[in-house]
C-alpha positions as CSV (number, residue, x, y, z in Angstrom):
1,M,48.8,-32.9,58.3
2,S,48.3,-29.2,59.2
3,D,51.5,-29.1,61.4
4,F,53.1,-30.7,58.6
5,W,52.2,-27.6,56.4
6,N,52.6,-25.1,59.2
7,E,56.3,-26.1,59.3
8,R,56.8,-25.6,55.7
9,Y,54.8,-22.2,55.5
10,K,56.7,-21.0,58.6
11,Q,59.7,-19.8,56.2
12,A,60.0,-16.6,55.2
13,N,59.6,-16.8,51.7
14,Y,57.2,-18.1,49.9
15,I,58.2,-21.6,49.2
16,Y,55.7,-21.8,46.2
17,G,56.3,-18.2,45.0
18,E,54.2,-15.4,44.5
19,N,53.2,-15.6,40.8
20,P,50.0,-17.5,40.1
21,N,50.1,-21.2,38.5
22,E,50.4,-20.7,34.8
23,F,47.6,-22.8,33.5
24,L,45.3,-21.3,36.0
25,K,46.3,-17.6,34.7
26,E,45.7,-18.7,31.2
27,Q,42.3,-20.1,32.1
28,L,41.1,-16.9,33.8
29,A,42.1,-14.8,31.2
30,L,39.3,-16.6,29.1
31,L,36.6,-15.8,31.7
32,P,34.5,-13.1,32.8
33,A,35.5,-12.2,36.7
34,G,33.0,-13.5,39.2
35,S,33.4,-15.5,42.3
36,I,36.3,-18.1,42.8
37,L,36.8,-20.4,45.6
38,F,40.5,-21.9,46.1
39,P,40.4,-24.9,48.2
40,A,44.0,-25.6,50.0
41,D,45.2,-22.4,49.2
42,G,48.4,-22.8,51.0
43,E,50.3,-19.4,50.7
44,G,47.6,-17.6,48.8
45,R,49.7,-17.1,45.5
46,N,46.6,-17.9,43.4
47,S,43.7,-16.9,45.3
48,V,45.6,-13.1,45.7
49,Y,46.2,-13.2,41.5
50,A,42.3,-14.0,40.8
51,A,41.5,-10.8,43.5
52,T,44.1,-8.5,41.6
53,Q,42.0,-9.6,38.1
54,G,38.7,-8.4,39.7
55,W,37.7,-11.9,40.9
56,Q,35.7,-12.5,44.3
57,S,38.3,-14.6,45.7
58,I,37.6,-17.2,48.5
59,A,40.2,-19.6,50.0
60,F,40.7,-21.9,52.6
61,D,43.4,-24.2,54.0
62,A,44.1,-26.4,57.1
63,S,47.5,-24.5,57.7
64,T,47.5,-21.1,59.6
65,E,51.0,-20.2,58.7
66,G,49.6,-20.5,55.1
67,R,46.8,-17.8,55.8
68,K,49.2,-15.8,57.5
69,K,51.4,-15.6,54.3
70,A,48.4,-15.3,52.0
71,L,47.1,-12.4,53.8
72,Q,50.3,-10.5,53.8
73,L,50.8,-11.3,50.1
74,A,47.1,-9.7,49.5
75,E,47.7,-6.9,51.4
76,K,51.1,-6.3,49.4
77,K,48.9,-6.5,46.1
78,Q,46.2,-4.4,47.9
79,V,43.6,-6.8,47.1
80,V,41.1,-8.6,49.8
81,V,41.0,-12.3,49.9
82,D,38.6,-14.2,52.1
83,Y,40.7,-16.9,53.3
84,Q,39.3,-19.3,56.1
85,I,41.1,-22.1,58.2
86,D,39.4,-25.3,57.3
87,T,39.8,-28.9,55.9
88,L,39.0,-30.3,52.6
89,D,36.7,-32.6,54.5
90,D,35.0,-30.1,56.6
91,F,34.6,-27.3,54.4
92,D,31.0,-26.3,53.3
93,F,31.3,-25.9,50.0
94,G,27.3,-25.5,49.4
95,S,25.4,-25.5,46.2
96,A,25.3,-23.2,43.5
97,R,27.5,-20.7,45.0
98,F,30.9,-20.0,43.0
99,D,31.4,-19.3,39.0
100,V,34.8,-21.4,39.3
101,V,36.5,-23.9,42.0
102,S,40.0,-24.1,41.0
103,F,42.2,-27.2,42.5
104,I,46.0,-26.3,42.1
105,F,48.1,-29.3,42.9
106,V,45.7,-30.5,45.7
107,H,46.4,-33.9,46.1
108,M,44.2,-36.3,48.4
109,P,44.0,-39.9,49.4
110,P,41.2,-41.4,46.8
111,E,38.1,-41.5,48.8
112,L,38.6,-38.1,50.1
113,R,39.6,-36.6,46.3
114,T,36.3,-38.1,45.2
115,R,33.9,-36.9,47.8
116,V,35.6,-33.2,47.8
117,H,35.7,-32.9,43.6
118,R,31.6,-33.8,43.6
119,K,31.1,-31.5,46.5
120,A,33.1,-28.8,44.5
121,A,31.1,-29.8,41.5
122,E,27.7,-29.2,43.4
123,A,29.1,-25.7,44.6
124,L,29.5,-24.7,40.9
125,K,26.7,-22.1,39.8
126,P,25.2,-23.1,36.4
127,G,27.6,-22.5,33.4
128,G,30.7,-22.6,36.4
129,K,33.5,-24.5,35.8
130,I,36.4,-26.4,37.6
131,I,39.9,-25.6,36.8
132,L,42.4,-28.3,37.9
133,E,46.2,-28.9,37.8
134,A,47.6,-31.9,39.4
135,F,50.7,-34.0,39.0
136,S,50.2,-37.4,37.0
137,K,51.0,-40.9,38.4
138,K,53.9,-40.4,36.0
139,Q,55.1,-37.4,38.2
140,M,56.5,-40.5,40.9
141,T,59.8,-40.7,38.7
142,K,60.4,-37.0,38.9
143,E,62.0,-34.7,41.7
144,S,60.1,-31.4,40.7
145,G,57.6,-31.9,43.5
146,G,54.2,-33.8,44.5
147,P,53.4,-36.5,47.2
148,K,55.8,-39.7,46.8
149,N,52.2,-42.0,47.0
150,I,50.9,-42.8,43.8
151,E,47.5,-43.0,45.0
152,W,47.4,-39.3,45.6
153,L,48.8,-38.5,42.1
154,S,45.9,-37.8,39.6
155,S,44.9,-39.9,36.3
156,V,42.8,-38.7,33.4
157,E,40.6,-41.3,34.1
158,E,40.1,-40.6,37.8
159,L,39.1,-37.1,37.1
160,Q,36.8,-38.2,34.2
161,H,35.0,-40.2,37.0
162,D,35.2,-37.4,39.9
163,F,33.4,-35.1,37.4
164,D,31.3,-37.4,35.4
165,G,28.3,-35.1,35.8
166,L,29.8,-31.9,34.3
167,T,30.9,-31.1,30.9
168,I,34.8,-31.6,29.9
169,D,36.2,-29.0,28.0
170,L,39.8,-30.0,28.4
171,L,41.3,-33.0,30.2
172,H,44.6,-34.3,29.3
173,E,48.0,-35.3,30.7
174,T,51.2,-33.5,29.7
175,D,54.7,-32.7,30.6
176,T,56.1,-29.2,31.6
177,V,58.5,-27.0,33.3
178,L,57.6,-25.9,36.7
179,D,59.1,-22.6,38.3
180,E,57.3,-22.4,41.3
181,G,59.4,-21.6,44.2
182,V,61.9,-24.2,45.8
183,Y,59.4,-27.3,46.0
184,H,57.7,-26.9,42.4
185,A,61.0,-26.9,40.3
186,G,61.6,-28.7,36.7
187,K,60.2,-31.1,34.4
188,A,57.0,-32.4,35.9
189,S,54.2,-34.6,34.6
190,V,50.7,-33.0,35.1
191,V,47.0,-33.6,34.4
192,R,44.9,-30.7,33.4
193,L,41.2,-30.3,33.4
194,V,38.8,-27.5,32.8
195,A,34.9,-28.8,33.2
196,T,31.6,-26.8,32.9
197,K,28.5,-27.3,34.9
198,K,25.4,-27.8,32.7
């Protein structure tokens, strides 16, 4: 899978754009800056943005090309991101380490998704939050991005199950219009979640 992403990220332009995800931007504006983790962060648009807002930004991805572009973007914005090379399965999330863990369009097979989501919940400090946006299963009929495997797409019920130990602050499916580079463009169906560790 890292070969696929390395090939995609080799392009000179930022294929998902340089600007942060809008839902993430809205949610971070409501919180005091602290430590934040971005799993599968790709070219770094979200982790770099968080760093510009005063967050201690930690990110990882399996793609060396993604990391290279993320560090270039961080340099351009004059911020520091602790960006590591690792996989969703192997990364050591730890316990009570982060104020926020943010999954922005991180799609996985079901058995891995639940495992990773629960590790992320364990990694939150008390009062810490999960911020998540993913394509919903209705995205299968749309051409605006996302995997073409319905099992890798998300539903409200699946996310409720994955994060059942947290307090759900917001969880809904909605339609939006994406303008995030060449691969996330146009009308899209997404699921959004904010959940807090007790």
